[in-house]
DRENDO-1510 file (C-alpha; in Angstrom, 1 decimal, always signed):
<recs>
REC; n; res; u; v; w
REC; 1; MET; -0.7; -5.8; -33.6 .
REC; 2; LYS; +1.8; -4.9; -31.0 .
REC; 3; GLN; -0.2; -2.4; -29.4 .
REC; 4; ARG; -3.0; -4.9; -29.0 .
REC; 5; MET; -0.4; -7.3; -27.2 .
REC; 6; MET; +0.6; -4.6; -24.8 .
REC; 7; MET; -3.1; -3.5; -23.9 .
REC; 8; ALA; -3.8; -7.1; -23.3 .
REC; 9; GLY; -0.8; -7.3; -21.2 .
REC; 10; LEU; -1.9; -4.3; -19.3 .
REC; 11; TRP; -5.1; -5.6; -18.4 .
REC; 12; ALA; -4.2; -8.9; -17.6 .
REC; 13; GLY; -1.7; -7.3; -15.1 .
REC; 14; LEU; -4.5; -5.0; -13.9 .
REC; 15; GLY; -6.7; -8.0; -13.5 .
REC; 16; TRP; -4.1; -10.0; -11.3 .
REC; 17; ALA; -3.5; -6.7; -9.3 .
REC; 18; LEU; -7.2; -6.4; -8.3 .
REC; 19; ALA; -7.9; -10.0; -7.8 .
REC; 20; THR; -5.0; -10.3; -5.3 .
REC; 21; THR; -6.8; -7.5; -3.1 .
REC; 22; ALA; -10.4; -8.7; -3.5 .
REC; 23; HIS; -10.9; -9.9; +0.0 .
REC; 24; ALA; -9.0; -7.0; +1.7 .
REC; 25; ASP; -10.5; -5.7; +4.6 .
REC; 26; ALA; -10.1; -1.9; +5.3 .
REC; 27; VAL; -11.2; -2.4; +9.2 .
REC; 28; ALA; -8.5; -5.0; +9.5 .
REC; 29; GLY; -6.0; -2.9; +7.9 .
REC; 30; LYS; -7.0; +0.0; +10.2 .
REC; 31; MET; -6.3; -2.3; +13.4 .
REC; 32; ARG; -3.1; -3.3; +11.8 .
REC; 33; ALA; -2.0; +0.3; +10.9 .
REC; 34; ALA; -2.7; +1.3; +14.4 .
REC; 35; THR; +0.1; -1.3; +15.8 .
REC; 36; ALA; +2.6; -1.6; +13.0 .
REC; 37; CYS; +2.3; +1.9; +11.0 .
REC; 38; ALA; +1.1; +4.9; +13.0 .
REC; 39; VAL; +3.9; +5.7; +15.1 .
REC; 40; CYS; +5.9; +7.0; +11.9 .
REC; 41; HIS; +3.1; +7.6; +9.1 .
REC; 42; GLY; +0.7; +8.8; +11.7 .
REC; 43; PRO; -2.7; +7.6; +13.0 .
REC; 44; GLN; -4.7; +8.4; +9.8 .
REC; 45; GLY; -1.7; +7.9; +7.5 .
REC; 46; LEU; -0.5; +11.6; +7.6 .
REC; 47; SER; +3.3; +11.8; +8.7 .
REC; 48; MET; +4.4; +14.4; +10.7 .
REC; 49; GLN; +8.1; +13.7; +10.0 .
REC; 50; PRO; +9.5; +15.1; +6.8 .
REC; 51; ASN; +11.5; +12.0; +6.0 .
REC; 52; VAL; +8.5; +9.8; +6.3 .
REC; 53; PRO; +5.8; +9.5; +3.6 .
REC; 54; HIS; +2.2; +10.1; +3.8 .
REC; 55; LEU; +0.2; +6.9; +3.1 .
REC; 56; ALA; -3.3; +8.1; +3.2 .
REC; 57; GLY; -5.1; +8.4; -0.4 .
REC; 58; GLN; -1.9; +6.4; -2.0 .
REC; 59; PRO; -3.3; +4.0; -4.7 .
REC; 60; GLU; -3.9; +0.5; -3.3 .
REC; 61; ILE; -1.8; -1.2; -5.9 .
REC; 62; TYR; +1.1; +1.0; -5.4 .
REC; 63; LEU; +0.8; +0.1; -1.6 .
REC; 64; VAL; +0.6; -3.5; -2.0 .
REC; 65; GLU; +3.8; -3.5; -4.4 .
REC; 66; GLN; +5.7; -1.5; -2.1 .
REC; 67; LEU; +5.1; -3.4; +1.0 .
REC; 68; ARG; +5.9; -6.7; -0.7 .
REC; 69; ASN; +9.0; -5.3; -2.2 .
REC; 70; TYR; +9.9; -4.3; +1.6 .
REC; 71; ARG; +9.2; -7.7; +2.9 .
REC; 72; SER; +11.0; -9.7; +0.0 .
REC; 73; GLY; +14.0; -7.6; +0.3 .
REC; 74; LYS; +13.6; -5.9; -3.2 .
REC; 75; ARG; +13.5; -2.7; -1.7 .
REC; 76; HIS; +15.3; -1.8; +1.1 .
REC; 77; HIS; +14.9; +1.0; +4.2 .
REC; 78; GLU; +16.4; -0.2; +7.6 .
REC; 79; VAL; +13.1; +0.5; +9.5 .
REC; 80; MET; +10.4; -0.7; +6.7 .
REC; 81; SER; +12.5; -4.0; +5.9 .
REC; 82; VAL; +12.1; -5.0; +9.5 .
REC; 83; ILE; +8.3; -3.8; +9.8 .
REC; 84; ALA; +7.2; -5.5; +6.8 .
REC; 85; LYS; +9.2; -8.7; +6.9 .
REC; 86; PRO; +6.3; -10.6; +9.3 .
REC; 87; LEU; +3.6; -9.2; +7.1 .
REC; 88; SER; +1.2; -11.8; +5.3 .
REC; 89; ASP; -0.1; -11.2; +2.1 .
REC; 90; GLN; -3.6; -10.6; +3.9 .
REC; 91; ASP; -1.9; -8.0; +6.0 .
REC; 92; ILE; -0.4; -6.1; +3.2 .
REC; 93; ASP; -3.8; -6.2; +1.1 .
REC; 94; ASN; -5.6; -5.0; +4.2 .
REC; 95; LEU; -3.3; -2.3; +5.1 .
REC; 96; ALA; -3.3; -1.2; +1.4 .
REC; 97; ARG; -7.1; -1.3; +1.4 .
REC; 98; TRP; -7.2; +0.9; +4.6 .
REC; 99; TYR; -4.6; +3.7; +3.3 .
REC; 100; ALA; -6.2; +3.9; -0.2 .
REC; 101; SER; -9.7; +4.2; +1.5 .
REC; 102; LEU; -8.7; +7.6; +3.1 .
REC; 103; GLN; -9.6; +10.4; +0.9 .
REC; 104; LEU; -7.6; +13.8; +1.0 .
REC; 105; SER; -8.4; +17.1; -0.3 .
REC; 106; VAL; -6.5; +19.8; -1.8 .
REC; 107; GLN; -6.6; +23.6; -1.4 .
REC; 108; GLU; -4.8; +25.8; -3.4 .
REC; 109; PRO; -3.1; +28.8; -1.5 .
</recs>
C-alpha cells in the first residue's frame, strides 16, 4: 500500500512537471539564452570556464527547478541569482526546453 502511494505521488509530480513546460518554445529559449546565458555558459550551452557548468543536454525538469530556485532565492549564486530574478515562468520553461533539446555524444578515450 505504501509503495502504491509513493508511486502515485511520483507520477503526479511528474505529470505536474511535464504540464508546466507543455507550452515551452525551444526557439524562444535559444533567443533568450543568447542574451542572458551565452556569456558564461557558451552559445551552445557548453561552457569554456572551469567553474561554470554545461547546460546543453541537461534534463528539462532539472533546469526548470534550478532556475526557479535561483529566482526565488532558495538557491543562491552571486551571478545566477541576479540573472534569474527577472525571468518569467515562460522564460524559464523556454530556456529549459532549448538546453534540453541540445544533444551531446560521449566518446571513450
